[in-house]
C-alpha positions in Angstrom: -8.2 -6.1 11.5 -7.3 -4.4 14.6 -4.4 -4.4 16.7 -6.3 -6.8 19.5 -8.2 -8.8 17.7 -4.2 -9.5 15.2 -2.5 -10.3 18.1 -5.6 -12.7 19.5 -4.9 -14.7 16.1 -1.1 -14.7 16.4 -2.2 -16.5 19.5 -3.8 -19.4 18.5 -2.1 -19.5 15.0 1.1 -20.3 13.9 4.5 -17.7 13.1 5.4 -17.9 9.5 8.0 -15.5 8.1 8.9 -15.1 4.1 11.9 -13.1 2.5 11.2 -10.5 0.1 9.4 -12.2 -3.7 9.4 -15.7 -2.1 6.7 -17.7 -3.2 3.5 -18.2 -0.2 1.2 -19.8 -2.2 0.5 -20.7 -5.6 -2.8 -20.7 -7.5 -4.9 -23.8 -7.5 -3.4 -25.0 -3.8 -6.0 -27.1 -2.2 -3.9 -26.8 1.5 -6.8 -24.9 3.8 -5.5 -22.1 6.3 -6.4 -18.2 6.6 -3.1 -16.0 6.3 -3.1 -13.1 8.5 -0.1 -10.0 7.6 1.5 -9.4 10.7 4.4 -7.4 9.1 5.1 -6.8 5.5 3.6 -6.3 2.4 2.0 -9.2 0.7 1.5 -9.6 -3.5 -1.1 -11.3 -5.2 -2.0 -12.0 -8.6 -2.2 -14.4 -11.1 0.3 -14.9 -14.6 -2.1 -15.6 -18.0 -1.5 -17.9 -20.7 1.4 -16.1 -22.2 2.7 -16.0 -19.2 2.0 -12.3 -18.3 1.3 -11.4 -14.8 -1.7 -9.2 -13.8 -1.6 -7.6 -10.2 -4.5 -8.2 -8.0 -3.4 -6.0 -4.8 -1.4 -5.9 -2.0 -2.2 -7.1 0.9 -0.3 -5.4 4.3 -0.5 -5.6 8.3 -4.5 -6.3 9.2 -5.1 -7.9 5.9 -6.1 -11.9 5.3 -6.3 -14.4 2.4 -7.4 -17.6 1.9 -10.8 -17.4 3.3 -12.1 -19.5 0.2 -10.1 -22.8 1.4 -11.8 -23.0 4.8 -15.3 -21.5 4.3 -16.1 -23.1 0.9 -13.5 -26.1 0.6 -12.2 -24.5 -2.9 -8.3 -24.0 -3.8 -6.5 -21.2 -4.0 -7.2 -18.5 -6.9 -4.1 -16.2 -7.0 -1.0 -16.6 -6.4 0.7 -15.0 -3.4 4.6 -14.1 -2.8 6.0 -11.7 -0.5 6.6 -8.1 -1.6 8.7 -7.4 1.1 9.9 -9.2 4.4 6.4 -10.8 5.5 5.2 -12.1 8.7 2.1 -14.0 8.9 0.1 -15.8 11.4 -1.3 -18.7 9.9 -4.7 -20.2 10.9 -5.8 -23.7 10.3 -8.9 -25.0 10.1 -8.9 -25.9 14.3 -7.5 -22.1 15.2 -10.1 -21.0 12.2 -13.5 -22.5 13.9 -12.4 -21.8 17.4 -12.1 -18.2 16.9 -15.3 -19.0 14.9 -17.2 -20.0 18.0 -15.7 -17.4 21.0 -14.7 -14.2 19.1 -18.2 -12.9 17.9 -15.3 -9.9 16.5 -13.7 -12.3 14.0 -17.0 -12.9 12.8 -17.4 -9.0 12.6 -14.3 -8.9 10.9 -14.6 -11.8 8.4 -18.1 -11.1 7.2 -16.9 -6.8 6.3 -13.8 -8.0 5.0 -15.8 -10.9 2.5 -18.1 -7.9 2.2 -15.3 -5.6 1.1 -13.3 -7.6 -1.3 -16.5 -8.4 -3.0 -17.4 -4.9 -3.8 -13.7 -3.9 -4.9 -14.2 -6.8 -7.6 -17.4 -6.0 -8.8 -16.3 -1.9 -9.0 -13.0 -3.5 -11.0 -15.2 -5.7 -13.5 -17.4 -2.0 -14.5 -14.0 -0.1 -14.6 -12.7 -2.3 -16.8 -15.7 -2.3 -18.9 -16.6 1.6 -18.9 -13.3 3.4 -18.5 -10.2 4.5 -20.2 -7.1 3.3 -19.0 -6.4 7.0 -18.0 -9.0 7.5 -15.7 -8.6 4.4 -14.3 -5.3 4.8 -13.5 -5.9 8.4 -11.8 -8.5 6.2 -9.9 -5.8 4.0 -8.3 -3.9 6.8 -8.1 -6.3 8.8 -6.0 -7.3 6.0 -3.4 -3.9 5.8 -2.7 -3.6 9.5 -1.9 -3.8 10.4 2.2 -3.5 13.9 1.9 -5.7 17.2 0.9 -3.5 18.3 -1.7 -0.1 17.1 -2.4 1.2 13.9 -2.5 3.9 11.3 -3.4 3.0 7.8 -4.1 5.9 5.0 -4.6 4.7 3.3 -7.2 6.3 2.5 -10.3 5.6 2.6 -13.9 5.8 -1.2 -14.1 3.4 -1.4 -10.7 0.8 0.8 -12.8 0.6 -1.2 -15.9 0.5 -4.5 -13.5 -2.7 -3.1 -11.2 -4.3 -2.0 -15.1 -3.8 -5.0 -16.4 -2.1 -3.6 -19.8 1.4 -3.3 -21.0 3.8 -0.9 -20.1 3.3 1.3 -23.4 -0.6 1.4 -22.2 0.2 2.7 -18.9 2.9 5.3 -19.7 0.4 6.5 -22.5 -2.1 6.6 -19.6 0.1 8.8 -17.1 1.5 11.1 -19.9 -2.2 12.0 -20.1 -2.9 13.0 -16.7 0.4 15.1 -16.7 -0.3 16.9 -19.7 -4.1 17.6 -17.4 -1.4 19.1 -14.7 -2.8 16.3 -12.8 -0.2 14.4 -11.5 3.7 14.7 -12.2 6.7 11.5 -12.1 9.7 11.6 -10.5 12.2 8.1 -9.5 9.9 6.0 -8.7 7.2 7.7 -8.3 4.3 9.5 -9.0 2.8 13.0 -7.7 -0.7 14.1 -6.8 -0.2 17.6 -7.2 -3.6 17.8 -5.4 -6.6 15.1 -4.2 -9.1 17.4 -4.3 -8.7 18.4 -7.6 -7.8 14.9 -8.9 -11.5 13.8 -7.3 -13.0 16.7 -8.6 -11.9 15.7 -12.3 -12.2 12.4 -11.5 -16.5 12.6 -10.6 -16.5 14.9 -13.8 -15.1 11.2 -15.5 -17.3 8.5 -14.1 -20.7 8.8 -14.7 -22.0 6.8 -12.1 -20.9 7.5 -8.5 -18.7 9.7 -6.7 -15.5 8.3 -5.8 -14.9 7.9 -2.0 -11.5 7.7 0.0 -11.5 4.0 1.5 
C-alpha cells in the first residue's frame, strides 16, 4: 500500500498502538476488521500442539492482515503480535465497505495483496515438499538481499528456524552448509550474504523449476 492510500485509510480507520511483544490477535479471533501497518513490524505465525512456534511472516509499513474476517466472515487463522512498537490503522466493516465503494485504488490493492499472499503460500508449500533445508534457507536470505554484492541481513538463527519451521539444530546445520559453500558467513545477530548474484546463480542451479526473482 502506497503512502497516499495509507494516509486515506488512516483518515477513515481507527489508530491502534501496540508495544513490542504485545498480542494483537489470536488464532480463532472472530472480531472483524482489516489492520494496516503504519509503523513498526508485526510478527505473524502459529503455535503447534507441542507448543513450538512457527513463524509465517513479518509484516511492515503498507502491509495488511485480517481480510478473511471481512470478505468471507471467517475467524483469524494466525496469531499476530508486535515484533517492535507498532501503529496500526483498523478498518471496521463500515470503513472497509466505504473504502471498497469509493476508492478504486483500495480494491486494486486488496486484489494485488491477496494474489501475492496466495502465490507466496503456494510457493512455500512447494518448497517444503521439494527443497532441502539449506536451499530453502538460501532462498529466504536471497529475498532479503537489497544490494548486488555484500548484504548484511539482520536475522538470528532462531528466526531462521521459525521461518523454516524446523528445529534450531536443523537451521544451524543448514546455515553451516551455506557457510561451507562460501555463500554466507555469520556475525552477531546477522547473516552476511557475500555476493547476491553468486547466491542467485547457485539457487537457480538447485531449484529445478522457476528461477528466483527479487520481490
